[in-house]
C-alpha positions in Angstrom: -0.1 -0.3 0.2 1.8 3.2 -0.9 0.5 6.7 0.3 -2.0 7.5 -2.1 -3.5 4.5 -1.6 -3.8 5.3 2.3 -5.2 8.5 1.9 -8.1 7.4 -0.2 -9.2 4.5 1.8 -8.8 6.5 5.1 -11.1 9.4 2.8 -13.7 6.1 2.3 -13.5 4.9 5.9 -14.2 8.5 7.1 -17.1 9.4 4.9 -18.8 5.9 4.9 -18.6 5.3 8.5 -20.9 7.8 9.0 -23.1 8.2 5.6 -25.3 5.1 5.4 -23.5 3.8 2.3 -21.4 0.8 4.1 -17.7 1.8 5.0 -16.8 -1.8 5.1 -18.6 -2.5 1.7 -16.6 0.4 0.3 -13.1 -0.4 1.5 -13.5 -4.1 0.5 -14.2 -2.3 -2.9 -11.1 0.1 -2.8 -9.1 -2.5 -1.7 -10.1 -5.1 -4.6 -9.6 -2.0 -7.1 -5.9 -1.0 -5.8 -5.0 -4.8 -5.4 -4.6 -4.6 -1.8 -4.0 -7.7 0.2 -6.8 -7.5 2.7 -4.5 -9.6 5.1 -1.5 -7.1 4.6 -3.9 -4.2 5.2 -5.6 -5.4 8.5 -3.8 -3.1 10.9 -4.6 -0.2 8.4 -8.1 -1.4 8.9 -8.1 -1.3 12.2 -6.2 2.0 12.9 -8.7 3.8 10.1 -11.6 2.4 12.5 -10.0 3.5 15.1 -9.8 7.4 13.7 -13.5 7.4 13.1 -14.7 6.5 17.0 -12.3 9.5 17.8 -14.2 11.5 15.4 -17.3 10.5 17.2 -15.8 11.4 20.3 -15.1 14.7 18.9 -18.4 15.7 17.6 -20.4 14.4 20.8 -17.9 14.9 23.8 -20.4 17.2 25.1 -22.7 14.7 25.5 -20.4 12.0 26.6 -19.4 14.2 29.2 -23.0 14.3 30.3 -23.9 11.0 30.0 -20.9 9.6 32.0 -21.0 12.2 34.9 -24.8 11.8 35.1 -24.6 8.1 35.3 -21.8 8.4 37.9 -24.6 9.6 40.5 -26.1 6.1 40.9 -29.3 7.1 40.7 -31.9 6.9 37.7 -31.9 10.0 35.9 -31.7 11.1 32.1 -28.4 10.0 31.9 -28.3 6.5 33.4 -31.5 5.8 31.5 -30.0 7.0 28.0 -26.7 4.7 29.5 -29.1 1.6 29.9 -30.5 2.4 26.3 -27.0 1.9 24.9 -26.1 -1.4 26.8 -29.4 -2.7 25.8 -28.6 -1.7 22.2 -25.0 -3.7 22.6 -26.1 -6.9 23.3 -27.0 -8.2 20.0 -23.7 -7.1 18.5 -21.9 -8.6 21.6 -23.5 -11.7 20.7 -22.7 -12.0 17.0 -19.2 -10.8 17.8 -18.8 -13.8 20.5 -21.2 -16.7 18.8 -20.2 -15.7 14.9 -16.6 -14.0 14.9 -14.8 -16.6 12.8 -18.1 -16.7 10.0 -18.1 -12.7 9.9 -14.7 -12.6 9.2 -14.5 -14.8 6.3 -17.1 -12.7 4.5 -14.5 -9.8 4.3 -12.5 -11.9 1.2 -13.3 -9.2 -1.5 -16.3 -10.7 -3.0 -17.8 -8.0 -5.2 -20.8 -9.8 -6.4 -21.7 -10.5 -2.4 -20.9 -6.9 -1.3 -22.7 -5.5 -4.1 -26.0 -7.2 -3.1 -25.7 -6.2 0.7 -25.2 -2.6 -0.8 -28.8 -3.6 -2.4 -30.3 -4.1 1.1 -29.0 -1.3 2.7 -30.7 0.7 -0.5 -33.9 -1.2 0.1 -33.6 -0.5 4.1 -33.0 3.6 3.0 -36.0 3.6 1.1 -38.2 1.9 3.8 -37.4 4.3 5.7 -38.1 7.2 3.6 -41.5 6.1 2.9 -42.7 4.5 6.1 -44.0 7.3 8.1 -44.7 6.8 11.8 -45.7 9.1 14.5 -42.4 10.0 16.4 -41.9 9.1 20.1 -38.4 8.9 22.1 -36.4 5.8 21.7 -37.6 3.2 24.4 -35.7 0.0 25.7 -37.4 -1.8 23.5 -36.5 0.5 20.5 -32.8 0.0 21.6 -32.8 -3.3 21.5 -34.5 -3.7 17.9 -32.1 -1.0 16.8 -29.1 -3.2 18.5 -30.2 -5.8 16.3 -29.6 -4.0 13.1 -26.6 -2.7 14.1 -25.5 -6.6 14.7 -26.9 -7.5 11.2 -24.8 -4.7 9.9 -21.5 -6.2 10.6 -22.3 -7.8 7.3 -19.7 -6.0 4.4 -22.0 -4.2 2.5 -24.6 -3.6 4.8 -24.3 -0.1 6.8 -24.1 0.2 10.4 -25.3 3.9 10.5 -27.9 3.3 7.4 -29.5 0.1 9.1 -29.7 1.9 12.8 -30.9 5.0 11.6 -33.3 3.6 9.2 -34.9 1.1 11.5 -35.2 3.6 14.2 -37.0 5.8 12.0 -39.2 2.8 10.7 -40.1 1.8 14.0 -41.0 5.5 15.0 -37.9 7.2 17.1 -37.4 10.9 16.8 -35.3 12.2 13.6 -33.8 14.7 16.3 -32.7 11.7 18.2 -31.7 8.7 16.1 -28.7 9.5 14.4 -26.9 10.5 18.1 -28.0 7.5 19.1 -26.5 5.8 16.4 -23.5 7.0 16.3 -23.0 6.7 20.5 -24.2 3.2 20.5 -21.4 1.9 18.0 -18.4 3.4 20.4 -18.1 0.8 23.0 -18.5 -2.2 20.6 -15.8 -0.7 18.0 -13.7 0.4 20.9 -13.8 -3.4 22.5 -13.2 -5.1 19.3 -10.3 -2.9 18.2 -8.7 -3.6 21.6 -9.4 -7.2 21.2 -7.8 -7.6 18.2 -5.2 -5.4 18.9 -4.2 -7.5 21.9 -4.8 -11.0 20.8 -2.0 -11.1 18.6 -4.1 -11.1 15.3 -2.9 -8.1 14.1 0.4 -7.9 12.1 2.5 -5.0 13.5 4.2 -4.9 10.6 1.6 -5.4 7.8 1.7 -1.4 6.8 4.9 1.4 7.7 3.6 3.9 10.1 4.1 6.6 7.8 1.3 4.8 5.5 -1.1 4.1 8.7 -0.6 7.5 10.1 -1.7 9.3 6.3 -4.9 6.9 6.8 -5.7 7.7 10.1 -5.7 11.3 10.2 -7.9 11.3 6.8 -10.5 9.3 8.2 -10.3 11.5 11.5 -10.9 14.7 9.7 -13.5 13.3 7.1 -15.1 10.9 9.6 -15.6 14.6 12.0 -17.1 16.7 8.7 -19.3 13.5 7.5 -20.5 12.8 11.2 -21.9 16.4 11.7 -23.3 16.2 8.2 -25.1 12.8 8.6 -27.1 14.9 11.7 -28.2 17.3 9.6 -29.4 15.1 7.0 -31.5 12.9 9.1 -33.4 16.0 10.4 -34.1 17.0 7.1 -35.3 13.3 5.8 -32.6 13.5 3.1 -31.8 9.3 3.3 -33.4 8.6 -0.3 -30.5 9.6 -2.2 -28.5 7.5 -0.2 -30.6 4.7 -1.2 -30.4 5.5 -4.9 -26.5 6.0 -4.6 -26.3 2.3 -3.0 -28.4 0.6 -5.4 -26.2 2.2 -8.2 -23.2 0.9 -6.7 -24.8 -2.5 -5.3 -25.7 -3.0 -9.3 -22.4 -2.0 -10.5 -20.7 -4.1 -8.1 -22.4 -7.1 -9.0 -21.8 -6.6 -13.0 -18.8 -5.6 -13.4 -17.3 -8.2 -10.7 
């Protein structure tokens, strides 16, 4: 991997992590086009995912501090209730990570036909969220678990995590002003935990990419992710997801037909 490929991959990760178009799917497509070995780029992938986690923290740092300090009061208040909902949302993806780790990892093999089909699934989800109109309500405990199931399914490359969780929240009637924020906050602990597990388990080859290459990807992913996160919040409030449905359909079809 050279510096230009690292720059492009970092930009793709940063933008597509928050936009509802599947970061994992786009990274697999880009790696295939560049001829990048998935195994040799594994540590790079971990690094750029970590960068988008930091960009999420940078956008929501005030909310995160408020949630943590409020929860540490050890009483049922707005902050602790919200934290419980986030913990509930983590249950499905935690189960999937423990029981289905090897089958999930086997899907990251550069199969563009499969990724294209999953992008079409993402397109359908986003279209459904656009056309299904329900009376809006705040996110409840059951809502959090249902959204968590969507997040667990989105570990499949080509299915957008932000797209599936936000679309699911909208379809079950959650408020537009709340669902994007909840979607981005609920992923922090699972992604941080997964990255740390990969690093300390010894599965990551520290020599798989040069530190300069990793740094370029990390910085690019962080800044592009920061702006994409803020943009996505505005887009959800304005109900602009249908255009991402069209985009996913086009990229999905191209991936299937041209692979």
